[in-house]
LUMKERO-737186 format. One record per residue: x, y, z of N, C-alpha, C, CB in turn; residue number from 1. Coordinates in Angstrom, 1 decimal, always signed. Each point is the difference from the previous one (the first is absolute). Glycine has a CB too. Layout:
- n_c1 n_c2 n_c3 ca_c1 ca_c2 ca_c3 c_c1 c_c2 c_c3 cb_c1 cb_c2 cb_c3 drenlo
- X Y Z X Y Z X Y Z X Y Z NUM
...
This chain:
- n_c1 n_c2 n_c3 ca_c1 ca_c2 ca_c3 c_c1 c_c2 c_c3 cb_c1 cb_c2 cb_c3 drenlo
- -11.5 -18.2 -4.0 -0.3 +1.4 +0.0 +1.2 +0.8 +0.2 -2.3 -0.5 +0.9 1
- +2.6 +1.4 -1.8 +1.2 +0.8 +0.0 -0.3 +1.2 +0.9 +0.8 -0.7 -2.3 2
- +0.1 +0.9 +3.4 -0.2 +1.1 +0.9 +1.3 +0.6 +0.4 -2.1 -1.1 +0.8 3
- +2.0 +2.4 -0.5 +1.1 +0.7 +0.7 -0.5 +0.4 +1.3 +1.1 +0.8 -2.2 4
- -0.3 -0.9 +3.3 -0.4 +0.4 +1.3 +1.0 +0.9 +0.6 -1.3 -2.2 +0.3 5
- +0.9 +3.4 +0.1 +0.9 +0.9 +0.6 -0.1 -0.1 +1.5 -0.2 +1.6 -2.0 6
- +1.3 -1.3 +2.7 +0.0 +0.1 +1.5 +1.0 +0.9 +0.4 -0.8 -2.3 +0.2 7
- +0.7 +2.7 +1.1 +1.1 +0.9 +0.6 -0.4 +1.4 +0.2 +1.6 -1.5 -1.1 8
- -2.8 +1.9 +0.6 -0.4 +1.3 +0.2 -0.3 +0.3 +1.5 -1.0 +0.0 -2.3 9
- +0.7 +1.3 +2.6 -0.3 +0.4 +1.3 +0.1 +1.5 +0.2 +0.8 -2.2 +0.8 10
- -0.7 +2.6 +0.4 +0.1 +1.4 +0.4 +1.3 +0.3 +0.6 -2.5 +0.2 +0.3 11
- +3.2 +0.8 -0.8 +1.3 +0.3 +0.6 +0.1 +1.5 +0.1 +1.1 -2.0 -0.9 12
- -0.1 +2.5 +1.8 +0.3 +1.4 +0.1 +0.9 +0.4 -1.2 -0.3 -0.1 +2.5 13
- +0.3 +1.4 -2.8 +0.9 +0.5 -1.0 +1.5 -0.4 +0.4 -1.6 +1.9 -0.6 14
- +2.3 -2.3 -0.4 +1.4 -0.4 +0.2 +0.1 -1.5 +0.3 +0.5 +2.2 +0.9 15
- -1.6 -2.9 -0.7 +0.0 -1.4 +0.3 +0.1 -0.9 -1.3 -1.4 +0.5 +1.9 16
- +1.4 -1.8 -1.7 +0.2 -0.9 -1.1 -1.0 -1.1 +0.0 +2.4 +0.4 +0.1 17
- -2.7 -0.9 -1.2 -0.8 -1.2 -0.2 +0.6 -0.8 -1.2 -2.1 +1.2 +0.9 18
- +1.8 -2.5 -0.8 +0.3 -0.9 -1.1 -1.2 -0.7 -0.5 +2.3 -0.3 +0.9 19
- -2.7 +0.6 -2.2 -1.1 -0.7 -0.6 +0.4 -1.2 -0.7 -1.1 +2.2 -0.3 20
- +0.3 -3.2 +0.3 +0.2 -1.3 -0.7 -1.1 -0.2 -1.0 +1.2 -1.0 +1.9 21
- -0.9 +0.4 -3.0 -0.9 -0.4 -1.1 +0.3 -1.4 -0.3 -0.2 +2.3 -0.9 22
- -0.7 -3.2 +1.2 +0.1 -1.4 -0.2 -1.0 -0.5 -1.0 +0.9 -0.4 +2.3 23
- -0.5 -0.5 -3.2 -0.9 -0.6 -1.0 -0.6 -1.3 +0.5 +1.4 +1.1 -1.8 24
- -2.5 -1.4 +1.3 -0.7 -1.2 +0.3 -0.6 -0.5 -1.3 -0.5 +0.7 +2.4 25
- +0.7 -2.0 -2.7 -0.5 -0.6 -1.3 +0.9 +0.2 -1.1 -2.2 +0.5 +0.8 26
- +3.3 +0.2 -0.7 +1.0 +0.2 -1.0 +1.3 +0.5 +0.7 -1.7 +0.4 -1.9 27
- +2.8 -0.5 +1.2 +1.2 +0.5 +0.5 +0.4 +1.3 -0.6 +0.8 -2.4 +0.5 28
- +0.0 +3.2 +0.2 +0.3 +1.3 -0.5 +1.3 +0.1 -0.9 -1.1 +0.8 +2.1 29
- +1.8 -2.0 -2.2 +1.1 +0.1 -0.9 -0.5 +0.2 -1.4 +1.3 -1.6 +1.5 30
- -0.6 +2.2 -2.3 -0.4 +0.4 -1.4 -1.1 +1.1 +0.0 +0.7 -2.3 -0.8 31
- -0.9 +2.9 +1.9 -0.9 +1.1 +0.1 +0.6 +1.3 +0.5 -1.8 -1.6 +0.4 32
- +1.6 +2.7 -1.0 +0.3 +1.3 +0.6 -1.0 +0.3 +1.0 +1.1 +0.8 -2.1 33
- -0.7 -0.2 +3.2 -0.9 +0.3 +1.1 +0.1 +1.5 +0.4 +0.1 -2.4 +0.9 34
- -1.3 +3.0 -0.7 +0.0 +1.4 +0.3 -0.8 +0.3 +1.3 +0.1 +0.5 -2.4 35
- +0.3 +0.6 +3.0 -0.8 +0.5 +1.2 -0.6 +1.3 -0.5 +1.5 -1.1 +1.7 36
- -2.8 +1.2 -1.5 -0.8 +1.2 -0.3 -0.5 +0.6 +1.3 -0.6 -0.8 -2.3 37
- +0.4 +2.0 +2.4 -0.6 +0.7 +1.1 -1.2 +0.9 -0.4 +2.3 -0.1 +1.2 38
- -3.3 +0.0 -0.4 -1.1 +0.9 -0.3 -0.4 +0.8 +1.3 -0.9 -1.6 -1.8 39
- +1.2 +2.9 +1.8 -0.4 +0.8 +1.1 -1.4 +0.5 -0.2 +2.4 +0.8 +0.2 40
- -3.0 -0.4 +0.9 -1.4 +0.4 +0.0 -0.2 +1.1 -1.1 -0.3 -0.6 +2.4 41
- -0.7 +0.5 -3.3 -0.3 +1.0 -0.9 +1.0 +0.1 -1.2 -1.1 +1.2 +1.8 42
- +2.1 -2.1 -1.9 +1.0 +0.0 -1.0 +0.0 -1.2 -0.9 +1.4 +1.4 +1.5 43
- -0.8 -1.3 -2.6 +0.1 -1.2 -0.9 +1.0 -1.0 +0.5 -0.7 +1.4 -1.9 44
- +0.6 -2.6 +1.5 +1.0 -1.0 +0.4 +1.3 +0.3 -0.7 -1.8 -1.8 +0.3 45
- +2.9 +1.8 +0.5 +1.3 +0.4 -0.5 +1.0 -1.2 +0.1 -0.5 +2.4 +0.7 46
- +1.2 -2.7 -1.7 +1.0 -1.0 +0.0 +1.3 +0.6 +0.7 -0.9 -1.1 -2.1 47
- +1.3 +0.5 +3.2 +1.1 +0.5 +0.8 +1.2 -0.8 -0.1 -1.7 +1.0 +1.5 48
- +1.6 -2.3 -1.8 +1.2 -0.8 +0.0 -0.3 -1.3 -0.8 +0.9 +1.0 +2.2 49
- +0.0 -1.3 -3.1 -0.1 -1.2 -0.8 +1.3 -0.8 +0.0 -1.8 +1.1 -1.4 50
- +1.7 -2.4 +1.3 +1.2 -0.8 -0.1 -0.2 -1.0 -1.2 +0.5 +0.2 +2.5 51
- +0.5 -0.3 -3.3 -0.1 -0.9 -1.2 +0.0 -1.5 +0.5 +1.2 +1.7 -1.4 52
- -1.5 -2.5 +0.4 -0.1 -1.5 +0.3 +1.3 -0.5 +0.5 -1.8 -0.2 -1.7 53
- +2.9 +0.7 +1.2 +1.3 -0.5 +0.5 +0.5 +0.6 +1.3 +0.5 -0.4 -2.4 54
- -1.2 +1.5 +2.7 +0.5 +0.8 +1.2 +1.1 +0.9 -0.3 -0.7 -1.9 +1.4 55
- +1.2 +1.9 -2.7 +1.1 +0.8 -0.4 -0.3 +1.4 -0.3 +1.0 -2.0 -0.8 56
- -2.2 +2.4 +0.6 -0.4 +1.3 -0.3 -1.2 +0.5 +1.0 +0.7 -0.3 -2.4 57
- -0.6 +1.5 +2.8 -1.0 +0.6 +0.9 -0.4 +1.4 -0.5 +0.9 -1.4 +1.9 58
- -2.0 +1.8 -1.5 -0.5 +1.4 -0.2 -0.6 +0.5 +1.3 -0.4 -0.5 -2.5 59
- +0.7 +1.8 +2.8 -0.6 +0.7 +1.1 -0.5 +1.3 -0.4 +1.6 -1.2 +1.6 60
- -2.8 +1.5 -1.2 -0.5 +1.4 -0.2 +0.8 +1.0 +0.8 -2.3 -0.9 -0.4 61
- +2.4 +2.1 -0.1 +0.8 +1.0 +0.7 -0.4 +0.2 +1.4 +0.3 +1.1 -2.2 62
- -1.6 -1.3 +2.5 -0.5 +0.2 +1.3 +0.5 -0.9 +1.1 -2.1 +0.9 -1.1 63
- +2.6 -2.1 +0.6 +0.5 -1.0 +1.0 +1.4 -0.3 -0.2 -2.3 -0.9 +0.1 64
- +3.0 +1.4 -1.1 +1.4 -0.3 -0.3 +0.8 +0.3 +1.2 -0.3 +0.4 -2.4 65
- +1.2 -1.3 +2.8 +0.9 +0.2 +1.1 -0.6 -0.4 +1.3 +1.0 +1.8 -1.3 66
- -2.3 -2.1 +1.4 -0.6 -0.4 +1.2 -0.6 -1.4 +0.0 -0.5 +2.4 +0.4 67
- +0.0 -2.8 -1.6 -0.6 -1.3 -0.2 +1.0 -0.9 -0.8 -2.3 +1.0 +0.1 68
- +2.2 -2.3 +0.3 +0.8 -1.0 -0.8 -0.9 -1.2 -0.3 +2.2 +0.8 +1.2 69
- -2.2 -1.2 -2.4 -0.7 -1.2 -0.5 +0.9 -1.1 -0.1 -1.7 +1.4 -1.2 70
- +1.3 -2.6 +1.5 +0.8 -1.2 -0.1 -0.9 -1.2 -0.2 +1.8 +1.0 +1.4 71
- -1.2 -2.1 -1.9 -0.8 -1.2 -0.2 +0.7 -1.2 +0.5 -1.1 +1.1 -2.0 72
- +0.3 -2.1 +2.4 +0.5 -1.3 +0.4 -0.8 -1.0 -0.8 +0.8 +0.7 +2.4 73
- -0.3 -1.2 -3.5 -0.8 -0.9 -0.8 -0.2 -1.4 +0.6 +0.8 +1.3 -2.0 74
- +0.1 -1.6 +2.9 -0.2 -1.3 +0.7 -1.2 +0.0 +0.9 +2.5 -0.3 -0.1 75
- -2.9 +1.5 +0.5 -1.2 +0.2 +0.8 -1.1 +0.6 -0.8 +1.4 +0.2 +2.1 76
- -1.1 +0.0 -3.3 -1.0 +0.7 -0.9 -0.6 +1.2 +0.7 -0.6 -2.2 -1.1 77
- +1.5 +3.0 +1.5 -0.4 +1.2 +0.8 +0.9 +1.2 -0.4 -0.8 -1.4 +1.9 78
- +0.1 +2.6 -2.0 +0.7 +1.2 -0.3 -0.2 +0.9 +1.2 -0.3 -0.2 -2.5 79
- +1.3 +1.0 +2.9 +0.0 +0.8 +1.2 +0.2 +1.5 -0.4 +0.9 -1.9 +1.4 80
- -1.5 +2.7 -0.6 +0.2 +1.5 -0.1 +0.4 +0.5 +1.4 -1.6 +0.2 -2.0 81
- +2.9 +0.1 +2.1 +0.5 +0.6 +1.3 -0.2 +1.5 -0.1 +1.7 -1.9 +0.3 82
- -2.4 +2.4 +0.6 -0.3 +1.4 +0.0 +0.6 +0.7 +1.3 -2.2 -0.4 -1.3 83
- +3.1 +1.3 +1.1 +0.7 +0.7 +1.1 -0.3 +1.5 -0.1 +1.8 -1.8 +0.0 84
- -1.6 +2.4 +1.1 -0.2 +1.5 +0.1 -1.4 +0.3 -0.5 +2.5 +0.4 -0.2 85
- -3.5 -1.0 +0.6 -1.4 +0.2 -0.5 -0.5 +1.4 +0.4 -0.4 -2.5 +0.2 86
- -0.3 +3.0 -1.2 -0.6 +1.4 +0.1 -1.5 -0.1 +0.0 +2.1 +1.0 -1.1 87
- -2.8 +0.0 +1.6 -1.5 +0.0 +0.0 -0.5 -0.2 -1.5 +0.0 +1.4 +2.1 88
- +0.7 -0.9 -3.0 -0.5 -0.1 -1.4 +0.2 -1.4 -0.6 +0.6 +2.4 -0.3 89
- +0.0 -3.3 +1.1 +0.1 -1.4 -0.4 -1.3 -0.7 +0.3 +2.5 +0.0 +0.3 90
- -3.4 +0.6 +0.4 -1.2 -0.7 +0.4 -0.8 -0.4 -1.2 +0.0 +1.4 +2.1 91
- -0.6 -2.6 -2.0 -0.8 -0.4 -1.1 -0.2 -1.5 +0.0 +0.7 +1.9 -1.3 92
- -1.4 -2.4 +0.4 -0.1 -1.5 -0.2 +1.1 -0.4 -1.0 -2.6 +0.0 +0.5 93
- +3.3 -1.0 -0.1 +1.1 -0.5 -0.8 -0.4 -1.4 -0.6 +1.7 +1.2 +1.4 94
- -1.6 -1.2 -2.7 -0.3 -1.2 -0.8 +1.2 -0.6 -0.7 -2.3 +0.9 -0.3 95
- +2.4 -2.2 +0.3 +1.0 -0.6 -0.9 -0.7 -0.5 -1.2 +1.5 -0.6 +1.9 96
- -0.8 +0.5 -3.0 -0.5 -0.4 -1.3 +1.1 -0.8 -0.7 -1.6 +2.0 -0.2 97
- +1.3 -2.9 -0.7 +1.0 -0.8 -0.7 -0.5 -0.2 -1.5 +0.6 -1.2 +2.2 98
- +0.4 +1.1 -3.0 -0.2 -0.4 -1.4 +1.1 -0.9 -0.5 -1.2 +2.2 -0.4 99
- +0.9 -3.1 -0.5 +1.0 -0.9 -0.5 +0.9 +0.7 -1.0 -1.6 -1.9 +0.4 100
- +2.8 +1.4 -0.5 +0.9 +0.5 -1.0 +1.3 +0.5 +0.6 -1.9 +0.6 -1.4 101
- +3.0 -0.7 +0.6 +1.3 +0.4 +0.4 +0.4 +1.4 -0.4 +0.6 -2.3 -0.1 102
- -1.4 +3.0 -0.7 +0.3 +1.3 -0.4 -0.2 +1.0 +1.1 -0.7 -0.5 -2.3 103
- +1.4 +1.6 +2.2 -0.1 +1.1 +1.0 +0.3 +1.3 -0.6 +0.7 -1.6 +1.8 104
- -1.7 +2.5 -1.7 +0.1 +1.3 -0.7 +0.0 +1.2 +1.0 -1.1 -1.1 -2.0 105
- +1.8 +0.9 +3.1 +0.1 +1.1 +0.9 -1.3 +0.7 +0.5 +2.2 +0.4 -1.1 106
- -2.3 +0.9 +0.9 -1.1 +0.7 +0.4 -1.4 -0.4 -0.6 +1.5 +1.8 +0.4 107
- -1.4 -2.4 -1.6 -1.2 -0.5 -0.6 -0.7 -1.1 +0.8 +1.0 +0.6 -2.2 108
- -0.2 -1.3 +3.0 -0.5 -1.1 +0.8 -1.0 +0.5 +1.1 +2.1 -1.2 -0.4 109
- -2.1 +2.5 +0.6 -0.9 +0.6 +1.0 -1.4 +0.2 -0.5 +1.9 +1.1 +1.0 110
- -2.2 -1.5 -2.2 -1.3 +0.0 -0.5 -0.8 -1.2 +0.5 +0.8 +1.2 -2.1 111
- -1.9 -1.0 +2.8 -0.7 -1.1 +0.6 -0.7 -0.9 -1.1 -0.4 +1.4 +2.0 112
- +0.3 -0.9 -3.2 -0.6 -0.8 -1.0 +0.9 -1.2 -0.5 -1.3 +2.0 -0.7 113
- +2.5 -2.0 +1.1 +1.0 -1.0 -0.4 -0.2 -1.3 +0.8 +1.6 +1.8 -0.7 114
- -2.4 -1.7 +1.8 +0.0 -1.1 +1.0 -1.2 -0.9 -0.1 +1.4 +1.4 +1.5 115
- -1.2 -2.7 -1.4 -1.1 -0.9 +0.0 -0.6 -0.4 +1.3 +1.0 -0.9 -2.1 116
- -0.1 +0.9 +3.1 -0.4 -0.5 +1.3 +0.1 +1.1 +1.0 +0.8 -2.4 -0.6 117
- -1.7 +2.4 +1.5 -0.1 +1.1 +1.0 -0.3 -0.6 +1.4 -0.6 +1.7 -1.8 118
- +1.2 -1.2 +2.8 -0.4 -0.3 +1.4 -1.2 +0.9 +0.4 +2.3 -0.8 +0.5 119
- -2.7 +0.6 +0.7 -1.2 +0.7 +0.6 +0.5 +1.3 +0.7 -1.2 -2.1 +0.3 120
- +2.5 +2.2 +0.0 +0.5 +1.2 +0.6 +0.2 -0.1 +1.5 -1.1 +1.3 -1.8 121
- +2.0 -0.5 +2.3 +0.2 +0.1 +1.4 +0.2 +1.5 +0.4 +1.1 -2.3 +0.0 122
- -1.7 +2.7 +1.1 -0.1 +1.4 +0.3 +1.3 +0.4 +0.8 -2.5 -0.1 +0.1 123
- +3.1 +1.2 -0.5 +1.1 +0.6 +0.7 -0.4 +1.4 +0.4 +1.7 -1.4 -1.3 124
- -1.6 +1.7 +2.6 -0.3 +1.3 +0.5 +1.2 +0.5 +0.8 -2.4 -0.6 +0.1 125
- +2.8 +1.8 -0.5 +1.2 +0.7 +0.6 -0.5 +1.3 +0.6 +1.6 -1.0 -1.6 126
- -1.7 +1.0 +2.9 -0.5 +1.2 +0.8 +0.6 +0.0 +1.3 -2.1 +0.0 -1.3 127
- +2.2 +1.2 +1.9 +0.5 +0.2 +1.3 -1.2 +0.0 +1.0 +2.0 +1.3 -0.9 128
């Protein structure tokens, strides 16, 4: 069974940090581009950060650029999202998603229809 499992969510104060992890089960993440999406209450799912299969290309939404960093460790079949200087507007459910292939098309990668595999999500709450 192919699965993605997110972890690392929680509640933090504004300005705080969290590191999310996305681990695969039943398959390995090498040769897969991996994305983090965020869904805030009452809003559509937004692609916020994506990393290519090689790790050589990344994309960040303007809302998180300079604060979030995506990375991957293929030996552990895990992708990370380091989130610093968190703001209340970062609150939401964070999902990771993966798709096979070595191509990478920048902002187009933020389209959720490109992804075959999805995790169940992890809640991030930023409040004082």
